[in-house]
N, C-alpha and C positions, 0 to 999 in steps of 0.2 A: 243670591238670591235673584231670579230669572222671574220676571215680572211679565204678563199678559193686559193689556187694556180690550175690556169687553163694553159692549154696549148692548140696550136694550130694545126691543121690537114694539109693537103694534099689543095693547093691553096695558100698558106699565104708565100711559098716561091719566091722569087725576086733575078735577080743580084744583087749583093754586100751585100747579107743577112750577118750581124756578122761580116762585114770586121772592124766596129768602134770600137768595144768589144774585137777582137783582138789585135788590134791595141793599145789599152790604158787598159787591165786589162790582167796582166798575168795567173790568173786563167782562164780566157776566152781562153786564147791562147795554155793552156795547155789542154785543153779539145778540140779543135779544132784540133791541134795537134797529140793530141790520136784517134781521128777518122780517121783522114789520114793513119796512122799509122796501125789500125786495119783493115782496108779496102784495103790497100795496093796501095793506089795512090790517089793523091792530090785532095780530096771531097774539101778542103778548094779553091782550082783553080774554081772550077765551081760555090762555093758560091759567092766569092768576083767578079771573073771576066763572071761568064756564058763559053760555051753561055746558053742561054735562054732555049733553046729547048732540049739539055741534060738535064741540069739543073732540068726541069718540068719531065724528065721521071720518072715514079714513083720508079725505082731503086737507083735514083741520090734524088729524092725532099723525098724520108722517113728519108732516114741517114740525108741528110743537115737541116731537119727541127728539128730534134732529136738533134744534135749537135748545131745548134743555140739556141734552149732551155736551154740545159744543161749549156751553154756557158752564156747564160744571168744570169741562176741561180748562176753559179761560180760568175760572175761578180757582182752582189747581195750582194753577201754573203763577196767579199774580198772589195767591197766598205763600208758596213755598218761594217767594223772589226767582222766579225762573229756574230755579233749582230741582225740579221734579227731572225725574231720570227719565230716558225714550227707552220703551217697552221693546221687548225682543219680538213681540208679534200681538198682533190687534183683531178683531174678530166682531161681529156684530149677530146679533139672532135677528133673521128677516131684516125689517127694514131698518135696523140697525146697525148693519152691513153699512150702511149710508153713511152714517155715524162715522165707521172705522176709519173709511175713505177719508173723510175730511181731515180725522184726527194723523192717521197716515200721510198726508200730504198728496194725496192722490186728486183729490176735488177740492177747488176753492167752495165755502162755504155758502158762498152767495150762489153758486150754482146748482150747490149739494139742496138747498132749500128748493128751490123750482125743480131740480129733479125730483125730488120726492113728493112736491105737490103733483106735478103731471103723471107722477106713478100712481098717486091716490086718484085721479080722475080717470087711469087707463083702467086700474082696479073696478072702481067704482061702475062704469058703463059697461066691462066686462060681467059683472054681476049683476047688471040691469039685462042683458044681454043672454045670459046664459043664470039665471037665479040658481042658485046651489044651498048648498049647508056644511057646518062643522060639528065633527064634535070629540070631546074628551076620552079616552081611554086608560084607565087607571089598573093596574093588577095584574097585565098582560104581556107576555114577551113577544117580543119583533117579530119570530118567525108565524106565530099565533095571529096577531093582527093584521099581517098581510095577507094570509090565507081568509081569514074573516072577511077581507076586501077585496079579493079575489071571488070570492063567493057573492059577495053582495052586489057587485059588479059597478061601475063607474064612479066609482071611491079609491081613493090613494090614500097613504101615509102623508099630510102634512107639515108635519112637525116632531123627529125623536127628539124629544125635551129634554128626559132623563131616563134610566130604567126604570120601567113599567109605567112611562106616565109619556102616551103620545096622544098626539094630535091627528085627525081624520077630517079628508076635504072631499066631495065631491057632489053628484045630485042629489035632492032631500029626501027621493023614496031611496033612494041607494044607503045613504045615511043612515037611515031608520032601520035598514034589514041588518048595516053594519052594527048598528048599535046591541039590536035584539040578537043579532051573530055574537056579539064581544059577549053578553052576559050570559049565551050558554057555552061559552067557550072556558068561564072562567074567570070575567074580569069583577075586580069588585067595585069600580062605577066604570057607566058608559055613560055618557050626559051629550044631549044635544044642545049647541051653543047658540047665543042669541046674534048672531049672523045671518047675514042673507049673502054674502060673498065665499065664492069656497075658494079661499088663498090656497097658493100652491098646488093649486089641482089643474089638470088639463081643461078645467072652465074657465080657467086663463087666459087660452089660448090668445083670444080676440086681443087682451091688453098688449100683449109682443106687439101684435102690428102697431099696437098706437102711439105706445112707449118706444119701438127701435128707433124711429127719427128723431125722437128730443132726446137719447141715448148717444144717437150717431153725430148729435150738432154739440154735446157736450164736452166741453174741453177737460183732458185729463192727463196724469201725469205717471212716471214711475214712482208708488208709495216709497217713502222713506225707509217703512219696514215691512215684512211682510203681513198680507191679510190672507186670513184663514177662508177660505171659501164655506158657504153655506150649502153649496153643492156637491163639492168634492172632498170637503175637510182635508184639503190641502192648501198649502201657500199662493196666496198670487201675487207675482211681484210685477208684472208687466200690463200696459194700455190692455193690449190688446183681450187677456184674461179676465179683467175687469168688467170691460163690456159685453162679453159673452159672458158671465155671470149676471150682470143685471137684467140679459133677458131671459137665461135658463132658472131663475131663481123663482119667477112668477109661476113657473108652473113645476119646480122640482121641489121635493120632499128637503125640509132645512134638517142639516145632520150635526145636530147641536153635539149629541154625545159623542162624536168621532170626533169631531171637532175641540172638544174640550178633552178626549184622550189623546188626540197626537198635539194636542198643546203642553200635555201634561209630561209625553213620551220627551218631548224637546226639552225638558229641565224645567219647565213652568212652574214655580212653585208658589206663586202668589199672583190670584186675577184681582185687578182693580176692574167693578163694575161703575161704570160714570155717566150715571143718567138717572133717568126716572127710576124710582121703589129700588125693588130688590129681589127682583123674580129670579135675575140668574144667577145671584147668590145663592137663590136656595134649590137651583138646579143644578147647578155645579160641586154643590155637597152634598148630591147624590151619586155624582159622577166622578170625581177626582176622588183618589184615595190618597194624595199625601198632598197637595196643592188646596190655599185655601181663596176664597174671593172677601174682598171687603167693598162694600155698594159706599159709593163716592157721589150722591147726587143733590145733598142739602149740605148747608153753611155748618151747621152741628156733626153731620157726618167728615167733613172737609178737616175740620178744624181739630178733632179728635183725632183722627189720620194724620196728621202732621206733627201734631204734639205727641205721638207716640201712646196714645191713650187707645184699647182696645175696646170694638164697638160694642 
């Protein structure tokens, strides 16, 4: 059995996240306390008690998701008496790629927390400078949605999440045109999302300029295991590739379908989704033909997994 670890991104945060891990596992508690210390404010309070609107703000959601994923990984290792086998590959969905970097030893957790906080601010500032919108399009193939985007103008695919499940991003009026175009092209659903940041689009170009200095100054190491790129769906094994990825990812499509397909082609039979919720498990079920995904983000999920109980 070949295993890959995968890590969720924005949208998976929720009030109460990681509280049970914090209460049960000292290793998870150390991770979350470290996040509070690095940031200089109680991120854990937002994670455990909200308010939801503040937790959902990208400057808070990104470090909260990283903290949850690494706390869950620490809990897994503690509960298994440090016998958890190393994965063959790791990957993360959008911001989850930073959790993958930490898990693969390419990035220290403290530096990772500072990095995703800075990424959140860069994206928020870009969204204020160049407001945009995003929409979820269901039930239409990739070629058709790319044509819809081209016809609408100033809009592009942000996430190839699963077959027939795509998120588009761009200027607000262009998104509205694209939604109407997608419906005419036969989409089952086309819904404008409640966000003002056009993530993974050219409207995030100002974020690259702001984020570049932070990325350049952050210490990185070659990962212990390859990290599958969101941008290329190919493995990254050196520091230079990681730095290029961090900046390119801001304006590029998340190639999740191709990433999962590539990992499965390399022999991965089991994906472990480490972190909040089970969004990737749902996506992977629609992508991977032979592999399975197990969500491991709560005490109950971890204990069932280590005891061999089916989810």
